[in-house]
N, C-alpha and C positions, 0 to 999 in steps of 0.2 A: 189647306186640307188638315183635318184633325188626325191625331194618332189613332192607330187601330183600336177600335172599341170605344172611343170617346166621341160623344156627340153632345149637343146641348141638353138633351132630355134623358140621358142615361148616366149611370155611374158605374157601368161595367168597365173594368180596367183592361189594360193591355195583356200581353202574354204572361207576365209574371205578377201582375197586380191582383189584388183580392177581388173576386167576382161576387158581387152582392146577390146576384140571382141564384147562385149555388153556394150558400155560405159554408156548409159543413165540408163538402168535398173540396171546395176552394181553400178553406182554412187548412185542412190536412195536407193538400198539395203544396201550399205555400210554406208550411212548417217543414215539410220534408225537403223542399228545394233549398230553404235557408240552411238546413242541416247538411245536405249532401252537395249541393251545387250553388254556393253563395255568389260566386263570380258570375255565373250565368244569370242568376236572379237579378243582380244589380245591373248587369249589362242590358237586360231586356226591360227593366223597369222604366216606364214612360217618364220622360223629363219634363213633366207638366206640373204646375203648382196647384193642381186640383187636390183639395184636401178631403174630399168626400170618402173615397174608398179607404185610405189609410185611417181616417178617423173612425169609420165604421168597423174596420178591422180591429182597432184598439178597443172599441166598445165590445165587440164580439169576443176578443181575447180576455176581456175582463170577466166574462161569465164563467169560463172554466177556471180561471184564476181564483175567482171568489169561492167557487165550490171547493177547490183544493185548500185555500186558506181557511175556509170554514171548518173543514175536517182536521186540519193540522194546528190551527191557532185560535179558532173561535169566530164569533160573529163580527166583532169590530174590525179585525184585520180583513175579513171578507168584504165588508162594506168599503173599506179603504181601497181594496183591489178593484172594486167597481168604479170608484170615482177618480182615483189618482192617475191612471195611465195617460189620459189626454193632457192634463197640465204638466205632468212629468216629462212627456215627450217634447213639449214646447220648451220647457226649461233645459232639457238636454240638447236640443237642437241649437240653442244659442251659442255655446262654445264651439260646437262643430261648424257652425256657419262662420264664426269668427276665424277659425282655422282655415276655412275654405274661402276666405276673402280673396277676391280676384279670380274666383272660379267662374264657370260658364253660366250658372243659373242662380236664381235667387233663393230666399229663405224657404219658400214652399217646397222646393225640391230637396233641400237639406233636411227639412222636417220629415219628408216622406221616407228618406233613407234611414232616419233615426226611428221613426214610428214602427216600421215593420220588425226590426230586431227587438225592440222593446216589447211589442206584442208577442213575439216568439218566446221571450224569456219569462213573461208574466206567469203562466201556469206553473212553471218549474221553480219559481222563487219560494214557494211555500214548503217544498220538499227538502228537508235538511241536507241530505247527502248529494242531491242533484243541484242545489241552489248555486253553489260557487262555480260549478262547471257551466251552468247556463249563463251566469253573469259573465264569466270569462269569454264564452263563445260569442255572446251578443255584444259586449262592450269592448272587448279587446280585438275581436276579429270582424264581426259583421258591420258595426257602425263605422269604423275607419275605412273598411273596404268599400262600403256604400258611398262614403264621401269621396273617396278617390275615384271610384267609377263614375259617379254622377256629376261631380263638380270638376273632374279632371285636374286635380291638384296633385302635387308630389306626395308620395307615400309618407315621407318623414313628417310632414305637417299634420296629417291625420293621426299618425302614431303618437306624436307629442301631445296632441289634443286629447287622445284617449287616455294617455298617462295622467294628464292634468285632471281630467274628469274623474278618473279612478282615485287619484289622491284626494280630491275634494269629497268624493263619496265616502272614502274610508275615514276621513277626518270628521265627517258629519254623522257617521254611524256610531251610535252610543256603544261604549265598551261593556 
């Protein structure tokens, strides 16, 4: 039997998944849940490797992110905000999946728990004063919490992975 909301011909998600049929209200609900109740969000997130809802969520998150980047930084960063989220989510999911080796589920579930926090942080990354708070919330709390809840691995492994990813990101960021 399929999880609640998942059938062969629909991409509507479970209780905490992004609902494609109601994109705006579902987007706002998902962002508020990630901000206020992240443990509940990852606890209810379906543990299926279906990539459709998170991929569409990243694409949808790229739209407000592109608008915000356009006003704060110009056209080229806005275009990057439209194109970069999906490849960046796959790149970020790699280290988290390595940290979750021996977990219950495969790479698809790890990617799902990385894609939603990344989509959460995208619109805030252009705003100078909010940027670092959004990155800290998404990368230091949401992604490790999602890996712990979804893959059922020890907390220390997810925290170490988050620190390694943060150090790599700081090293790659031009001074």
